[in-house]
N, C-alpha and C positions, 0 to 999 in steps of 0.2 A: 470575536469579543464575547459572543453569547456563551461559548464554551468556557472562556475564562471566568465569566460571572457565575456560571454553574459550579465550577471548581471552587471558587471562593465561597459561595453559599453553602456547599456541602461541607467544606472544611470548617467554617465558622459554626455550622450546626453541630459538627462533631465536638468542637470545643465546648459548646454550650451544654450538650447532652451528657458527655462523659469525660471530657478532657480534664476538668478540675478534680473529679473523683479519682481518676486514674493517676494523675500526677500526685495527688495526696497519698495514695497507696504506695506509689514508688518512692515517695520522700520520707515515709515513716518506717517503723521497724517491721511492718507487715511484709511477709515473704510469700504471700499467696501466689504472686505472679511467677515465682520461681518453680513452683510445683505444677503449674498448669501447662499442658502441651501447647506448643506454639506453632501454628501454621504460618506459611508465607503471607497469606492474606491477613491474618491477625497481626503479624509483624508490621505490615504496611499500614494498617489502620491505627495501630499503636503509635507508629512514627508520625502519622498525621496529627496526633494529639500531643505528643511529648517530645519529638525530635527537636533539638536545640536550634538547628538551622531553620526549621519551619517556624518555630516560635519567634525567632528573631525576624524572619520574613514577615510574619503577621504584625510584629511591632512596626516594621518599616512601612507596611501597608497603612496602618493606622496613622503613622506620622505623615504619610503622603496625603491622607485625607485632610490633615491640618493645612498642608500646602495648598490643596485645592480650595479650601475656604479662604485662605489669604489671597490667593490669586483672583478669586471671583469678587472679593471685597471692593476692588477698584470700581466695578460697575454698579455697585449697590449704593443707595443713599446713606448718608451719614447723619446721625442725630447727635447734636452737641448741646450739652447743658453747661451753663457757666454761671458764676456768681462771685461777688466780691464785697467785702466790708472793709472800710478804711476809716481811721480816726486821725485827725491832723491837729497839730498844735495851733491854737487860736492866733498866736503871734505870727504864724506863717500864712494866715489867710488874708487875702486882699479883698476889701469891700468897696463897692461903689458908693459915693456920697448920696445919701438920701434913700438908698436901697436897703432892704433887709440884710442883716449880716448873714454871711454864708455859714452853713452848718459845719461844725467840726467833725461830724460823723456822716459817712455816706455809705450807701449799699446799692447794689444792682444785681439783677439776676435775669437770665434769659434762656430760651430754648429755641434752637434753630435746626432746621433740616436743610442739608446741602446735597445737591445732586449734580454730578458731572454729566453734561449732555454732549460734550465733544472734547476729546483729549488726543487728537491727532492720530486716532486709530487704536489707542490703547484699550478702549472699552470693549470693542469687538474682539480684540486679541485676547483680552483677559478671559472672556467667556469661553473662547475656543481652547485657550491654554488650560483652563480648569478641567475641561473634558479630556483633553489629551493627557494631562498629568494623572488623572484617575485611571485611564486605560493603560498607561505606562506602568503604573504601580501594580495593577492587576497582572500584567504580563510578567513583571519582575517577581512577583509573589509566586506565580505559577512555575517560573523557572526554578526558584528555590525549592518548591515542592518536588519537582521532577528530579533535581539533582540529589535531594535527600533520599527519595524513594529508591533511586538507582543504587546509592550507597548501601541502603538497608538490604536491598535484594541481593547484591553481590556478597555482602557480609553474611547473609543467611546461607548462600551457597558455600561460602568459605567454611562455615561450621559443619555443613554436611560433608564437605570434602575431607576435613580433618577427622571427622568421626569414621569415615570410610577408610582413611589411611591407617587409623588405629587397627581396624578390623583386618586389613591386609597384612600389616606387620605382625599382629598377633598370630594370624594363621601361618605366616612364614616362620616365626619363632617356634611354633608347635611342630611344623614340618621338620625343621632342622633339629629340634630337640629329639624328635622321634628317630631321626637318622642317627643322632649321637648315641641314643640308647641302643639302637640296633647294632651299631658298630662296636659299642662296648660289650654287648652280649657275644658278638662274633669274636672279639679279642679274647674275652674270657674263655671262649671255647677253643681258642687257638687257631681260628680259621683266617684271621686277618692280622696284619701287623699293628703295632702301637701307633704308627703314623696315621692310619685311618681314623683312629679315635681322636688324635690331635687335630687333624684336618676338620673333622665334624665339630669339634669343640670350638675351634677358631671361627667357623661359619656361624655358630650360634652367637658367639661373642660379638661378631661384626654386625649381626642383625639387631641385637638388643638396643644399641644407641639410636637406631632408626625408629624403633618403637617408642623410646623415651622422647625423641624429638617430635613424633606424631602426637603424643599425648600433650606435650607442651603447646604445639600448634593448636590443638583443640581447645585448651584453656584460653589461649590468647584470642582465638576466633570468637569464643563465646563472650569474653570481656568486651571485645570490639562491638559485637552485635548489641549487647546490653547497653553500651554507651550510646549507640546510635538510636536506640529505642527510648532513651531518656530515663533509664532506670538508675536509681541510687542504690548501689549494692550494700547490703548489710556489712558492717565491719567485722562480724564474726566469720565471714566467708573468706578464707585465706587463699585457697587455690582454685579448685574446680567449682564452677557455678553449676548448680543442678538445673540447667535449662534444657528442656527436652523439645526437640523439633519433630514435627509430624510429617512434613513433606520429605520427598526423596529426590535425589538427582536423577533426572530422566532426560530423554532425548525426544521431546515432542516435535514432530515435523513442523518446520516453519519455512514458508515460501515467501520470497521477496524479489521484486523486480527492481533492479538498481535505478534505472531512470525514473520510475514512478516514486521510488523512495526518496530520491534527491528532490524531486518536485514537491513531494509532500512536506519534506523538511523545510524547504525554502519558503513555503507558503504557510506552514503551521508552527514552526518553532517560535516559542515565546520570546527568545532572545532577540530575534529579528523584529518581532512585533514591538518590543520595547524600544529598539533602535529606530524603527520607523516613527514612533511617536516622539522620540528625542529629536529626530531630524525636523519634524514638523514644529516642535516647540522652538527649535533654534530659528526656524523661518519666521515664527511669530516674534521672536526677539529682535529680528531686523525691523519689523513693523514698530515695535516699542521704541527702538533706538531712533528711528526716523521721526517719531512723534515729537521729538525735541525741536524739529524745524517748524512745527505748526502750533497754532494757538490752542489754549484750553478755555472752555466756556463752562461756567457753573451757574446754576440758579439756586436761590435759597429763599426760605420763608421761615419766620419765627415769631415769637412773642417775648416781650421784655417787660421787666419791672425795675423801678428805681425810686429812691426817696426824692421828694420834692426839694429843689434847689432854691427856687425863687418864689414859688407859689405859696402864699400863706395858708395854713401855718407851716412853717419850715421845721418839721419834726421827722423823726425816724419812722413813725407810724403813718405818715402821710405820703403815699406813694403815687407814682404816675406809671401807667402801663398802657400797652398797645402793641399792635402787630407790625411786622415789617416784612418786606419782600423785595427781591431784586435779582439782578444777574451781574456776573463779573467775568471779565475776559483778561487773560494773561498771555503775553507773547514775548518770548525772548528773541529779540531781533538779532542779537549777537551774543553768544555765550562762550566766547574764547575758544571755539572749535571743539567744545566738549561733546556736542551731539555728533559731530563728524567722527570723532574718535570712537564713540559708542557704535556708530554704524559700521566702521571698519572692523571693529572687534566682533560684532554680531555676524557680519558676513563671513569672516574667517572661521568662526565657530560653526557656522552653518555648513561650510565646505568640509570642515573636519568631521562633522556628524555624518555627512554623506559618504565620506571616505570610510568611516567606521562601519557604516551599514554595508558598503560594498565588500570591505575586508571580512566582516563577520559572515557574510553570505558565502564567500569563498572558503572560510574556515569551516563552516557547517557542512558544505559540500565535501570538503576533505574529511571531516569527521564521519560522514555517512560512508564514503568510499573506504576509509580505513576500517571502520566497524564492519562493513560488509566483507572486506577481505579477511579480517580476523574470524568472522563467522564462518566463511567458506573453509578456511583452514581448520577450524575446530570441527566442522562437520566432516571434512575429509579424514581427519585423524580419527574421529569417532567411528566412522564407517570402516576404516582400516582395522579397527580393533574388534569387529564383530565376531570373527572366527579365531582370533588369537588366543583367547582364554581357553577355549576347548582344545585347541592344538597344543598349548603349553601343558595343560593337564594330561593330555594323552601322551605327550613326550615324557613327562615325569613317570607315568605308569610304565611305559616301555623301558625307560632307563632302569627302573627298579627291577623289572622282570629280567632284563639282560644281566644285571648285576647278580641277581640270585641264581641265574643259570650259569654264571661264570664267563659269559661272553662280553660283559661290560665292566666298567670300573666304578669305584666310588665317586671319582671326579665327574663322571657322566651324570650321576644322580644329583650331586651338588649343583652342577651347572643347570640341570633341568629344574631343580627347585628354585634357583636364582632367577631363571627365565620366567617361571610361573609367577613369582613375586613381582618381577618387573612388569609382566603383562597385566597383572591385577592393578598395580599402581598406575600404569599408563591408562588403563581403562577408566579408573575412577577419576583421574586427572582430566581425561578427555570429556567425561560427562560434565564435570565442573566447568571446564573451559567452554563447552558448548552452551551451557546454561548462562554463564556470565557473558559470553560473546553475544548471545541473543538479546540479553537484557541491555547491553550497551548499544546494540544496533537499534533496538526499539527506542531507546532514549535519543539516539542520534536522529532517527526519523521523526521523533516527536510524538510517539504514541503514548497513551495513558497507561502508567504503570499499574495502577490499581485494577483497571478493567482488564488488562492483559493477564494479571495474576488470577483474577476471578475466572477468566475464560479457560485458563489452564486447569 
């Protein structure tokens, strides 16, 4: 819980210090943020201030504070002020013979403090429930932050991947275009048939749609990242957002022990913290339901004023005042089985909350195991690509040399160029998958996204 409170304090401090100004810049026609280089750390900090899911989580946290106040109100004293003025038709007044006539105008006022001293266990349960509700709200808010930061982190990697894919396909188009020009020169010299030129031309034509698709993926990825960061895009930007990222896709080593990771997740994931608090709240609801079987005791004290009814002079400005104090007890001996029904309901909901906690624990363990398996796969794929690029480049060089020496064919060159492009694409994808798999594994374990990004 100390960690949750620190997260909350830091986030709210970020809102107070720069959140309003940043949101205002994003919501106006100012495009300064479009031209500023954006690191992963800056993206995560911006998301803490502007991401819609985090902002809604903050609103839910504030709403939960209102629930805490309402819950705790049962145990606090109530101060009640009352007053009344009444005028009655004289014909409707009854007077005793020989006594002063009753006044046709009456008023009274009073101030009273009421304190419940026993409510069948509700008072103690209310104090505990207020604390549990606050802790549960903090855990839920931390969960919203963690999910949003994971989405931003993966979206950042998606933009880097799309940019690298453009570079790969542009290089491929240049290679194939160069091959086409070379075959055209050879055809003009009469050393190769027209078929070679046509084959090279088809290869270039087949590669261009992949480049167009990569550019479109880049535009979409930047739009998605901008949306997660809470930016309002200017209407005069039609296609490509001039968003420049400063980080790169890399393969920073990351060691994890699966049993330790599962234990860390089961003890630290805020989803489980929130469910544990929910289970305890449902247990307190049983206490609240059983309180219907028991009496309630209240004490009160106050002061009252009223106009004189029989003491001369009987006028509106002649008042009688004084204090009062006492105690009251209420006990529903039989309420038509209403309390019994509430107890049955509360117990069933408590069992359901325990089942939810057990099921979520299994789901989180599954998430950790799945994320770990995906990370191992990504790491193995990345490791397998360490020498592929060099080998593919060497294969292309040898294919060209053999073709120029007359011992190879144009098809060998085209196949080597295709293999090089595929190797580059696979390598870039493997870097992205490794980074995304690590981010998802860290989220599954329950590690802090901002601290992890700063450490990298």
